[in-house]
C-alpha positions as CSV (number, residue, x, y, z in Angstrom):
1,M,119.8,133.7,78.6
2,R,117.5,131.3,76.7
3,T,119.5,128.3,78.0
4,T,119.3,129.6,81.6
5,T,115.5,130.1,81.2
6,I,115.0,126.6,79.9
7,A,117.1,125.2,82.7
8,V,115.0,127.0,85.3
9,V,111.8,125.8,83.7
10,V,113.1,122.2,83.7
11,I,114.1,122.4,87.3
12,V,110.7,123.9,88.3
13,A,109.0,121.2,86.3
14,V,111.0,118.5,88.0
15,V,110.2,119.9,91.5
16,L,106.5,120.1,90.7
17,A,106.5,116.6,89.3
18,L,108.2,115.2,92.5
19,T,105.8,117.3,94.7
20,A,102.8,116.0,92.7
21,A,104.0,112.4,93.0
22,A,104.8,112.7,96.6
23,R,101.4,114.0,97.5
24,A,99.4,111.6,95.4
25,V,97.3,108.9,97.1
26,P,99.4,105.7,97.8
27,A,98.1,102.4,96.6
28,Q,98.7,98.9,97.9
29,Q,100.3,96.1,96.0
30,A,98.5,93.2,97.7
31,K,96.0,92.2,100.3
32,L,97.0,89.1,102.3
33,T,94.5,86.7,103.8
34,A,94.8,83.1,105.0
35,D,93.9,80.3,102.6
36,D,91.9,78.8,105.4
37,G,90.8,82.0,107.2
38,A,87.8,81.9,109.4
39,A,85.8,84.2,111.7
40,N,87.6,85.4,114.8
41,D,91.1,84.3,113.7
42,Y,92.5,87.8,114.0
43,F,94.9,87.3,111.1
44,G,97.2,90.3,111.0
45,I,97.2,90.9,114.7
46,S,101.0,90.9,114.2
47,V,103.0,91.2,111.0
48,A,106.7,91.2,110.0
49,I,108.6,91.5,106.7
50,S,112.1,90.7,105.5
51,G,113.1,91.0,101.9
52,S,110.6,89.0,99.7
53,Y,108.9,87.3,102.6
54,A,106.1,88.4,104.9
55,V,104.5,86.8,107.9
56,A,101.2,87.4,109.7
57,G,100.0,86.0,113.0
58,A,96.5,84.7,113.7
59,Q,96.5,84.2,117.4
60,Y,92.9,82.7,117.6
61,D,93.2,80.2,114.8
62,D,92.0,76.7,115.9
63,D,94.2,74.1,114.1
64,N,95.6,72.7,117.4
65,G,92.5,73.5,119.5
66,N,90.4,76.5,120.3
67,Q,92.6,79.7,120.0
68,S,95.8,77.7,119.7
69,G,97.0,80.2,117.1
70,S,99.1,80.1,114.0
71,A,101.2,82.2,111.5
72,Y,101.3,82.4,107.8
73,V,104.2,83.0,105.4
74,F,103.9,84.8,102.1
75,Y,106.3,85.1,99.2
76,K,106.4,88.1,96.9
77,D,106.3,86.2,93.6
78,Q,104.3,83.1,94.7
79,G,101.7,82.5,91.9
80,G,103.0,85.4,89.8
81,A,105.1,88.5,89.9
82,N,104.3,90.6,93.0
83,N,101.4,88.3,93.8
84,W,102.4,87.8,97.5
85,G,101.0,84.3,97.7
86,Q,100.8,82.1,100.8
87,V,103.7,79.5,101.0
88,A,103.3,78.1,104.5
89,K,101.1,77.9,107.5
90,L,103.1,77.7,110.8
91,T,101.8,75.9,113.9
92,A,103.5,74.5,116.9
93,D,104.4,70.8,116.9
94,D,103.0,70.6,120.4
95,G,100.4,73.3,120.1
96,T,97.3,73.1,122.3
97,A,94.2,75.2,122.9
98,Y,94.6,78.8,124.1
99,D,98.4,79.0,123.4
100,Y,97.8,82.1,121.3
101,L,100.6,81.3,118.9
102,G,101.2,84.3,116.6
103,R,100.3,87.2,118.8
104,P,103.8,88.4,118.1
105,V,105.8,87.3,115.0
106,G,109.1,88.3,113.6
107,I,111.1,87.4,110.5
108,S,114.8,87.7,109.5
109,G,115.9,86.2,106.3
110,S,115.0,82.5,106.4
111,Y,113.9,82.4,110.0
112,V,110.5,83.2,111.6
113,I,109.8,83.5,115.3
114,A,106.3,83.3,116.8
115,G,105.4,83.8,120.5
116,A,102.8,81.7,122.4
117,H,102.5,83.5,125.7
118,R,99.8,81.2,127.1
119,D,101.6,77.9,126.5
120,N,102.0,75.8,129.7
121,E,105.5,74.4,129.3
122,N,106.7,75.7,132.7
123,G,103.3,76.1,134.3
124,D,100.0,77.7,133.4
125,W,100.6,80.5,130.9
126,S,104.3,80.4,131.5
127,G,104.7,80.9,127.7
128,S,107.0,80.0,124.9
129,A,108.2,80.9,121.4
130,Y,108.9,78.9,118.3
131,V,111.5,79.4,115.6
132,F,110.7,78.2,112.1
133,Y,113.3,77.8,109.3
134,R,112.5,78.0,105.6
135,D,114.3,74.7,104.6
136,Q,113.6,72.8,107.8
137,G,112.3,69.4,106.7
138,G,112.7,70.1,103.0
139,S,113.1,73.0,100.6
140,N,110.8,75.8,101.4
141,N,109.0,73.7,104.0
142,W,109.1,76.3,106.8
143,G,109.4,73.7,109.5
144,Q,109.8,74.2,113.3
145,Q,113.4,74.3,114.3
146,A,113.2,75.1,118.0
147,K,111.0,75.8,120.9
148,L,112.2,78.6,123.2
149,T,111.4,78.8,126.9
150,A,113.1,80.6,129.8
151,T,115.5,78.6,131.9
152,D,113.7,80.0,134.9
153,G,110.2,80.1,133.5
154,A,107.3,80.0,135.8
155,A,103.5,80.1,135.7
156,Y,101.9,83.3,134.4
157,D,105.2,84.8,133.2
158,Y,103.7,85.4,129.7
159,F,107.0,84.5,128.1
160,G,106.5,85.1,124.3
161,Y,104.1,88.0,124.8
162,S,106.6,89.8,122.5
163,A,109.2,88.4,120.2
164,A,111.7,89.5,117.6
165,I,114.5,88.1,115.5
166,S,117.6,89.5,113.8
167,G,120.2,87.2,112.1
168,S,121.4,84.6,114.6
169,Y,119.7,86.3,117.6
170,A,116.2,86.2,118.9
171,V,114.6,88.0,121.9
172,A,111.3,87.2,123.7
173,G,109.6,89.2,126.4
174,A,108.0,87.9,129.5
175,R,106.0,91.0,130.7
176,N,104.9,89.3,133.9
177,G,108.1,87.5,134.7
178,D,110.2,88.0,137.8
179,G,113.0,90.4,136.9
180,N,114.3,92.6,139.6
181,V,111.3,91.9,141.8
182,D,108.1,89.8,141.4
183,E,106.2,90.6,138.2
184,S,108.4,93.4,137.1
185,G,109.0,91.7,133.8
186,S,112.0,90.3,131.9
187,A,113.2,89.4,128.4
188,Y,115.5,86.7,127.1
189,V,118.1,86.6,124.3
190,F,118.7,83.4,122.4
191,Y,121.5,82.6,120.0
192,R,121.1,80.1,117.1
193,D,124.2,78.0,117.9
194,Q,124.1,78.3,121.7
195,G,124.6,74.8,123.0
196,G,124.9,73.2,119.5
197,S,124.1,73.9,115.9
198,N,120.7,75.4,115.4
199,N,119.9,74.8,119.1
200,W,118.7,78.3,119.8
201,G,119.9,78.3,123.4
202,Q,119.3,81.0,125.9
203,Q,122.3,83.4,126.1
204,A,121.0,86.1,128.5
205,K,118.2,87.2,130.7
206,L,117.4,91.0,130.4
207,T,116.0,93.0,133.3
208,A,115.8,96.8,133.9
209,N,118.4,98.2,136.2
210,D,115.6,100.0,138.1
211,G,112.8,97.5,137.5
212,A,109.8,97.5,139.8
213,A,106.6,95.5,140.1
214,D,104.1,96.0,137.3
215,D,106.5,97.7,135.0
216,D,105.4,95.4,132.2
217,F,109.1,95.2,131.1
218,G,109.0,92.9,128.1
219,Y,105.6,94.1,126.8
220,S,107.4,94.9,123.6
221,V,110.8,93.9,122.2
222,A,112.9,94.6,119.2
223,I,116.4,93.6,118.0
224,S,118.8,94.7,115.3
225,G,122.4,93.5,115.2
226,S,124.0,93.8,118.6
227,Y,121.3,96.0,120.1
228,A,117.9,95.0,121.7
229,V,115.2,97.4,122.9
230,V,112.6,96.3,125.6
231,G,109.5,98.3,126.4
232,A,108.1,98.8,129.9
233,P,104.8,100.8,129.5
234,G,103.9,100.3,133.2
235,D,107.1,102.0,134.4
236,G,106.5,105.0,136.7
237,G,104.5,103.4,139.5
238,P,100.7,103.8,139.3
239,F,101.0,106.5,136.7
240,N,102.3,104.3,133.8
241,I,104.5,106.9,132.3
242,G,106.5,104.2,130.6
243,S,110.0,103.7,129.3
244,A,112.2,101.5,127.2
245,H,115.6,100.0,127.8
246,V,118.5,99.5,125.3
247,F,120.8,96.5,125.7
248,C,124.1,95.7,123.9
249,K,125.5,92.2,123.3
250,D,128.9,92.9,124.7
251,Q,128.0,95.5,127.3
252,G,129.9,94.5,130.5
253,G,131.5,91.5,128.9
254,S,131.4,89.1,125.9
255,N,127.7,88.2,125.1
256,L,126.5,89.7,128.4
257,W,123.8,91.8,126.9
258,G,124.1,94.5,129.5
259,Q,121.8,97.6,129.7
260,V,123.3,100.6,127.9
261,T,120.6,103.2,128.7
262,K,117.0,103.8,129.7
263,L,114.8,105.7,127.2
264,T,112.2,108.2,128.4
265,A,110.3,110.9,126.7
266,S,111.4,114.5,127.1
267,D,107.8,115.4,127.8
268,G,106.6,112.2,129.4
269,S,103.5,112.4,131.5
270,A,101.1,110.1,133.4
271,F,99.4,107.3,131.4
272,D,101.6,107.8,128.3
273,N,102.6,104.1,128.5
274,L,105.8,104.7,126.6
275,G,107.0,101.3,125.5
276,L,103.7,100.0,124.1
277,S,105.7,99.3,120.9
278,T,109.3,99.3,120.0
279,A,111.4,99.0,116.8
280,I,115.1,99.4,116.0
281,S,117.1,99.6,112.8
282,G,120.8,100.3,112.9
283,S,121.4,103.5,114.9
284,Y,117.7,104.5,115.3
285,A,115.1,103.2,117.8
286,V,111.4,104.1,117.8
287,V,109.2,103.7,120.9
288,G,105.5,104.1,120.8
289,A,103.2,105.5,123.5
290,S,99.6,106.4,123.8
291,G,99.0,108.9,120.9
292,K,102.6,109.5,120.0
293,A,106.0,107.9,119.3
294,Y,109.6,109.0,119.9
295,V,112.7,108.6,117.9
296,F,116.1,108.0,119.5
297,Y,119.5,108.1,117.9
298,K,122.4,106.0,119.2
299,D,125.0,108.8,119.5
300,E,122.7,111.8,120.2
301,G,124.3,113.6,123.2
302,G,127.3,111.3,123.3
303,S,128.6,107.9,122.2
304,D,125.9,105.2,122.9
305,N,123.7,107.8,124.6
306,W,120.6,107.0,122.6
307,G,119.2,110.5,122.9
308,Q,115.8,111.6,121.7
309,V,115.8,113.3,118.3
310,A,112.1,113.6,117.5
311,K,108.6,113.3,118.7
312,L,106.1,111.9,116.2
313,T,102.4,112.7,116.3
314,A,99.4,112.3,114.0
315,F,99.8,115.3,111.7
316,D,96.1,115.4,111.0
317,G,95.1,115.3,114.6
318,D,93.6,111.8,114.5
319,E,95.4,110.2,117.4
320,N,93.1,107.2,117.8
321,G,95.5,104.4,118.6
322,F,98.5,106.3,117.2
323,G,101.7,104.6,118.6
324,Q,100.1,101.2,119.2
325,S,102.5,99.8,116.6
326,V,105.8,101.1,115.1
327,A,108.4,100.0,112.6
328,V,111.6,101.5,111.3
329,D,114.0,100.7,108.5
330,E,116.8,103.1,107.8
331,D,115.2,106.5,107.1
332,V,111.5,105.4,107.1
333,I,109.2,105.0,110.1
334,L,105.7,103.6,110.2
335,V,103.3,104.3,113.0
336,G,100.0,102.5,113.3
337,A,96.7,104.1,114.5
338,S,94.3,101.2,114.4
339,Q,91.4,103.2,115.9
340,D,91.5,106.0,113.4
341,D,88.1,106.6,111.9
342,D,88.8,108.0,108.4
343,H,86.7,105.2,106.8
344,G,84.5,104.4,109.8
345,I,85.0,103.9,113.5
346,A,88.3,102.0,114.1
347,S,88.9,101.5,110.4
348,G,92.5,102.4,111.1
349,S,95.4,104.0,109.4
350,V,99.2,104.0,109.2
351,Y,101.4,107.1,109.2
352,V,104.7,107.2,107.2
353,F,107.5,109.5,108.3
354,L,110.5,110.2,106.2
355,K,113.8,111.2,107.8
356,P,114.7,114.7,106.5
357,D,118.2,115.7,105.4
358,A,118.4,117.7,108.6
359,D,117.8,114.6,110.7
360,W,114.6,113.8,112.6
361,S,114.3,117.3,114.1
362,D,112.0,118.1,111.1
363,T,109.2,115.6,110.5
364,T,107.2,117.6,107.9
365,E,107.7,114.9,105.2
366,N,105.0,112.4,106.0
367,Y,102.1,110.4,104.5
368,K,99.0,108.6,105.7
369,L,98.1,105.1,104.4
370,T,94.7,103.5,104.5
371,A,93.4,100.3,103.0
372,D,91.7,100.5,99.6
373,D,88.7,98.6,100.9
374,A,88.8,100.1,104.4
375,A,85.7,99.7,106.7
376,G,84.8,100.3,110.3
377,E,86.4,98.1,112.9
378,D,89.0,96.7,110.5
379,Y,91.8,97.9,112.9
380,F,94.1,98.6,110.0
381,G,97.5,99.5,111.5
382,C,97.2,97.3,114.6
383,S,100.6,96.0,113.5
384,V,103.1,97.4,111.0
385,A,106.4,96.4,109.5
386,V,108.9,97.8,106.9
387,S,111.8,96.2,105.0
388,G,113.6,97.9,102.2
389,T,111.0,99.2,99.8
390,Y,108.1,97.2,101.2
391,G,105.7,98.2,104.0
392,L,103.2,96.0,105.7
393,A,100.1,96.7,107.8
394,G,97.8,94.3,109.7
395,A,94.0,94.7,109.9
396,S,92.9,92.0,112.4
397,G,89.3,93.1,112.3
398,D,88.8,92.8,108.6
399,D,85.9,90.5,107.5
400,D,86.9,88.9,104.2
401,N,86.7,85.4,105.6
402,G,84.2,86.0,108.3
403,S,83.8,88.5,111.1
404,R,87.3,89.5,112.4
405,S,89.0,86.9,110.3
406,G,91.7,89.5,109.5
407,S,94.0,90.6,106.7
408,A,97.2,92.4,106.0
409,Y,98.2,94.9,103.2
410,V,101.5,95.3,101.3
411,F,102.8,98.6,100.1
412,Y,105.5,98.5,97.5
413,D,108.2,99.9,95.2
414,V,107.5,101.1,91.6
415,P,109.7,102.1,88.6
416,E,110.8,105.7,88.5
417,P,107.9,107.8,87.2
418,A,108.1,108.9,83.6
419,S,106.0,112.0,84.1
420,A,104.3,114.1,86.8
421,S,101.0,112.4,86.0
422,L,102.2,109.0,87.2
423,L,100.6,108.4,90.6
424,L,102.5,107.3,93.6
425,L,102.1,103.5,93.9
426,G,104.6,102.8,96.7
427,A,104.9,105.5,99.3
428,V,107.7,103.9,101.3
429,A,109.8,103.2,98.2
430,L,109.4,106.6,96.6
431,L,110.3,108.3,99.8
432,R,113.5,106.4,100.0
433,R,114.5,107.3,96.4
434,R,114.0,111.0,97.0
435,K,116.5,110.8,99.8
436,K,119.2,108.9,97.9
């Protein structure tokens, strides 16, 4: 009887310890700013993370002319363990004023992609994107390896308004490109060895099966393995209900990248703008809308059906900007709310959702992140990313290097707590461990 009682007490203590740790206030590991940051750079307008490397875009940086844009790469142990020091600044070899390089960025292993949707390669604001490789031009040099443009690019396509990369594949959206009809939007898939080693040639052009003018197809893009997701927040005529479309590499033939399905919200309504943001990891896709986000599972309702399994909302009712940015990695989802006002008007926040054992039908396990030095108009959460045990959030309005110079914040993993009194120092990492 005594042994049973002790066992019960131990179990209860463990449960209480985990509960206490899970509900503690998360803390950040690092705050990222540019070594040469300046006012109105908007550093952090976009962020991405892969393993021990993070990247942040600064679309209004001026190295190649006014608002030519740039991106910055950070390494976890640069300058010391977990220091997240800057290792490179990325600019286009042919960059010019008002290119807006860095509005979108993506990273996968040793490769970074950065869009420049106002580049004039194929006419005014036709747009482009650039791929950078870690060892291009020397060890850890992060040099430009390729410039991506659409084979049918034209003026005002805004190619590169969105961009993502996964392994040997990259995708770039042209929200104003001519898809099914004029200005319906399109997206393009590039393969690293298409047309030659490291050539990053175009492999496919993606359009919606039911595309219409002003759909904004290509406003957001995401890619993971053989699947790509493209957002179209203007879909639905003048009502902007929005949608997203899933494409598979071998759908309809080898390397054809055919459309698998169209994603819509079960409760979609006017001006939801579903497709403002997209993310995909393995069998899960997340699509952001105005004030909400939706989770889709590849085999929900049938093989490759990509059915909706959850609707995510701000659990504290602060929906300001919720859904503007989304990220997913395995069983963790981040949703940005850059206009949230917990620490001042538009200080911003990020919501963390953990996939329950019973799948995403239950979203009660969640957390809210804010910056340690949060202030009004920081727009924390304007961009989010997650990889393994690290989370990343951009704050393009932060003022450390001048008004709206911008910053980004890293949230991280910690050792297993020794007691219930140890605070949660890495919300994303701890959530993962509790599910393993």
